[in-house]
C-alpha positions as CSV (number, residue, x, y, z in Angstrom):
1,X,34.9,10.0,-1.6
2,X,31.1,9.8,-1.5
3,X,28.8,6.8,-1.2
4,X,27.4,7.6,-4.7
5,X,30.9,6.7,-6.1
6,X,30.9,3.1,-4.7
7,X,27.2,2.1,-4.3
8,X,25.5,-0.4,-6.5
9,X,22.4,0.9,-8.2
10,X,19.7,0.0,-8.6
11,X,19.5,-2.2,-5.6
12,X,17.5,-5.5,-5.8
13,X,14.5,-5.2,-3.5
14,X,11.7,-7.4,-2.3
15,X,8.1,-6.9,-1.0
16,X,7.3,-7.6,2.7
17,X,4.5,-9.9,1.4
18,X,6.9,-12.1,-0.6
19,X,7.6,-15.5,0.8
20,X,10.9,-16.4,2.4
21,X,11.4,-19.0,-0.4
22,X,11.2,-16.1,-3.0
23,X,13.8,-14.1,-1.0
24,X,16.1,-17.2,-1.0
25,X,15.7,-17.7,-4.7
26,X,16.4,-14.1,-5.5
27,X,19.5,-14.1,-3.3
28,X,20.9,-17.2,-4.9
29,X,20.2,-16.1,-8.4
30,X,21.6,-12.7,-8.0
31,X,24.5,-13.9,-5.7
32,X,23.7,-11.3,-3.0
33,X,23.2,-11.5,0.7
34,X,21.0,-8.5,1.5
35,X,17.6,-7.4,0.2
36,X,16.0,-4.1,1.1
37,X,12.3,-4.6,1.8
38,X,10.2,-2.0,0.0
39,X,6.5,-1.3,0.3
40,X,4.8,1.4,-1.8
41,X,8.2,2.6,-3.0
42,X,9.5,3.1,0.6
43,X,12.1,1.2,2.6
44,X,10.3,-0.7,5.4
45,X,13.0,-3.3,6.3
46,X,15.9,-5.5,5.3
47,X,16.3,-9.2,5.0
48,X,19.7,-11.0,4.9
49,X,20.8,-14.5,4.1
50,X,21.5,-14.9,7.9
51,X,17.8,-14.1,8.6
52,X,16.8,-16.8,6.2
53,X,19.2,-19.4,7.7
54,X,17.8,-18.6,11.2
55,X,14.3,-19.1,9.9
56,X,14.9,-22.6,8.6
57,X,13.2,-25.5,10.3
58,X,14.1,-29.1,10.3
59,X,11.9,-31.6,8.5
60,X,11.9,-35.2,9.6
61,X,10.5,-36.4,6.2
62,X,9.5,-38.8,4.5
63,X,6.1,-37.4,3.5
64,X,6.8,-34.5,1.2
65,X,10.5,-33.9,1.8
66,X,13.5,-36.0,2.8
67,X,15.0,-35.0,6.1
68,X,16.8,-31.7,6.1
69,X,16.4,-27.9,6.7
70,X,13.6,-26.0,5.0
71,X,12.1,-22.5,5.0
72,X,8.6,-22.7,6.5
73,X,5.9,-22.7,3.9
74,X,4.0,-19.5,3.4
75,X,6.1,-17.5,5.8
76,X,6.4,-13.9,4.7
77,X,9.4,-11.6,4.5
78,X,7.6,-9.2,6.9
79,X,7.8,-11.7,9.7
80,X,11.6,-12.0,9.8
81,X,12.9,-8.7,8.3
82,X,15.0,-6.3,10.2
83,X,12.8,-3.2,10.8
84,X,15.3,-0.7,12.3
85,X,17.6,-0.4,9.3
86,X,20.6,1.9,9.3
87,X,20.8,3.7,6.0
88,X,23.0,6.1,4.0
89,X,22.6,8.8,1.4
90,X,24.6,9.4,-1.9
91,X,26.5,12.4,-0.5
92,X,27.6,10.8,2.7
93,X,31.4,10.2,3.1
94,X,32.6,6.6,2.6
95,X,35.0,6.6,5.5
96,X,32.3,7.6,8.0
97,X,29.8,5.0,6.7
98,X,32.5,2.3,6.6
99,X,33.3,3.0,10.2
100,X,29.6,2.8,11.1
101,X,29.3,-0.6,9.4
102,X,32.4,-1.9,11.3
103,X,31.2,-0.6,14.6
104,X,27.7,-2.0,14.3
105,X,28.9,-5.2,12.6
106,X,26.5,-4.8,9.7
107,X,27.0,-6.0,6.1
108,X,25.2,-3.3,4.1
109,X,23.6,0.1,4.1
110,X,20.7,0.8,1.8
111,X,21.2,4.1,0.0
112,X,18.1,6.3,0.1
113,X,17.1,9.3,-2.1
114,X,17.7,12.4,0.0
115,X,14.5,13.5,1.8
116,X,12.7,10.2,1.3
117,X,12.7,6.5,2.1
118,X,13.1,5.5,-1.6
119,X,15.9,3.0,-2.1
120,X,18.2,4.1,-4.9
121,X,21.2,1.7,-4.3
122,X,23.1,-0.3,-1.7
123,X,26.6,-0.4,-0.2
124,X,27.9,-3.7,1.0
125,X,31.1,-5.0,2.7
126,X,32.1,-6.2,-0.8
127,X,31.8,-2.7,-2.2
128,X,34.0,-1.3,0.6
129,X,36.6,-4.1,0.0
130,X,36.7,-3.3,-3.7
131,X,37.1,0.4,-2.9
132,X,40.0,-0.4,-0.4
133,X,41.7,-2.6,-3.0
134,X,41.5,0.2,-5.6
135,X,43.0,2.7,-3.1
136,X,45.8,0.4,-2.1
137,X,46.6,-0.4,-5.8
138,X,46.7,3.3,-6.6
139,X,49.1,4.0,-3.7
140,X,51.4,1.1,-4.7
141,X,52.2,2.5,-8.1
């Protein structure tokens, strides 16, 4: 089985110049945990819900906000994104990439168009679990 058979396409992406608040809103609205960062049509990074949580700062209030955790105003995705992103391609074998994700303890692989840095999809842990469940179901019957 190839990555193209389990990837989600198109992947939701974000600009490196977008604010962290925009990334948070996108992730919550889309119910996703990973956003490839794209500039001029090319993959330049990745931001995850974990990156956003680690970027939060505590506010003591009471001026503008009650006490709590907030994303710093005006902070750009570029400042916290992962830059060395592991990727995959549509023709790559699923078992090999699943093993890579497990070994590196990463939650997703952006899928790139062969020969370029253009994001055409994404494979996440959830996609791999759905694939595994389908395989197990087929074997059980």
